[in-house]
N, C-alpha and C positions, 0 to 999 in steps of 0.2 A: 937673525934680523928681527927686531921687534917693531911692530907697527901699531900706532895709536891713531884712530880715525874718529873724528867728531862728525856729527850730522845734526840737522834740526834747526839751524839758525835761520834768520830771515827778518823781514820787516813786519812789524805789528804796531797797532795803535796803542796808546797809553790805556792801561786797564785790561789789556788782552793777555793771552797766555801763549807760551811756547814750551816745547819739550825738547831738550837736547839729549843726544845719545852719544856714547863713546865706547868703542870696542877695542880691546887690546888683543893682538894676535902675534904669532911667531914664537920663537924660542924665548920664553920668558919664565923666570923662576916664579915661585909662588907669589901671587899678587897680594900685597898687604893693603895699603891704603890706596884709595882712588879719590880724585877730587876735581873740582872745577875752579879755575882762576879766570880773571878777566883783566883786560887792559884797554882803557879808553885813551883816545888821543891826548898826548901830553902828560899822561899819568903813568905811574908804575904799575906793574902787574900786581894784582891783589887776590887773596884767597876769597872765593865766594862760598864754597862748601866742600867738606871732605867727609869721607866715610871709611871706617876701618873694616877689616874683614869680618869682624864681629858685629857690624852694623852700628857702631857708635858714630854719631854725627857731630859735626861742628859747622857753624854758620857764621858768616859775617853779620854784624849787627844790622847792617843796612838791608839785608834780605830775609831776616828772621820773620817767620809768619807768612811769607809770600813764596819762598822757594822751598822745594823739597828734594833732597838727594836720596837716591836708592841705587842698589846694585844687584847684579846677578853673578854670583861667584862661579857658577858653572860656565857661563859664557864670558867671564871676565869683561863684563859690560857695566857701565855706570850711566845713570840717567839724572837729569836735572829738570824737574818740573817747575816752571817759572810762571807764577800767576800775578795778577795785579801789577803788571809791568809799568815802569816809569821811564820817562826819557833819560834819566840818569843811569839806567841800567844798560844803556847803549854802550857796546864795547865788543871787542873780539874775545870770545870765550875759549879758553884752552883747557883741554883735559890733561890731567896728570895721573900717572900710574907709578906707584912705588913698589918694588918687589922686596922679597925677604932679605936681599943684600943691601937694602936702602939705596938702590939705584933708581933714579927717576927717569921716566920716559914721558915725552910730551907730544901732543898732537900739534897739527899745524894751525888749528884755530878755526872757529866758525863765527861769523859776524852776526850779531844781534843788534837790530836797529829799532828803537821805540820812538814813534812819532807822537808829537803832542797834539 
């Protein structure tokens, strides 16, 4: 059984910062990519940022320069540092973990609310 658990969401004022964490545990094959997605009400889930096992990163244009993704391969943990938050960043943020068999695992999500 694989578990993916996010933490760090909450309420913050525009311009503020939050740091999300996500840890994968259980019987999981070698973790390859890890990433963060988000879904705002009425919108489809979208990629925010991803990071490969070799630390190659990919960001949505809307968060470039404000968000930073990082990971700890020993702990199978991924982080998302979010700075200069905007009200449009309000969403449920989901962690995604993909193993070497290209199987995806998802967390239950953590809510980020940015007030104006």
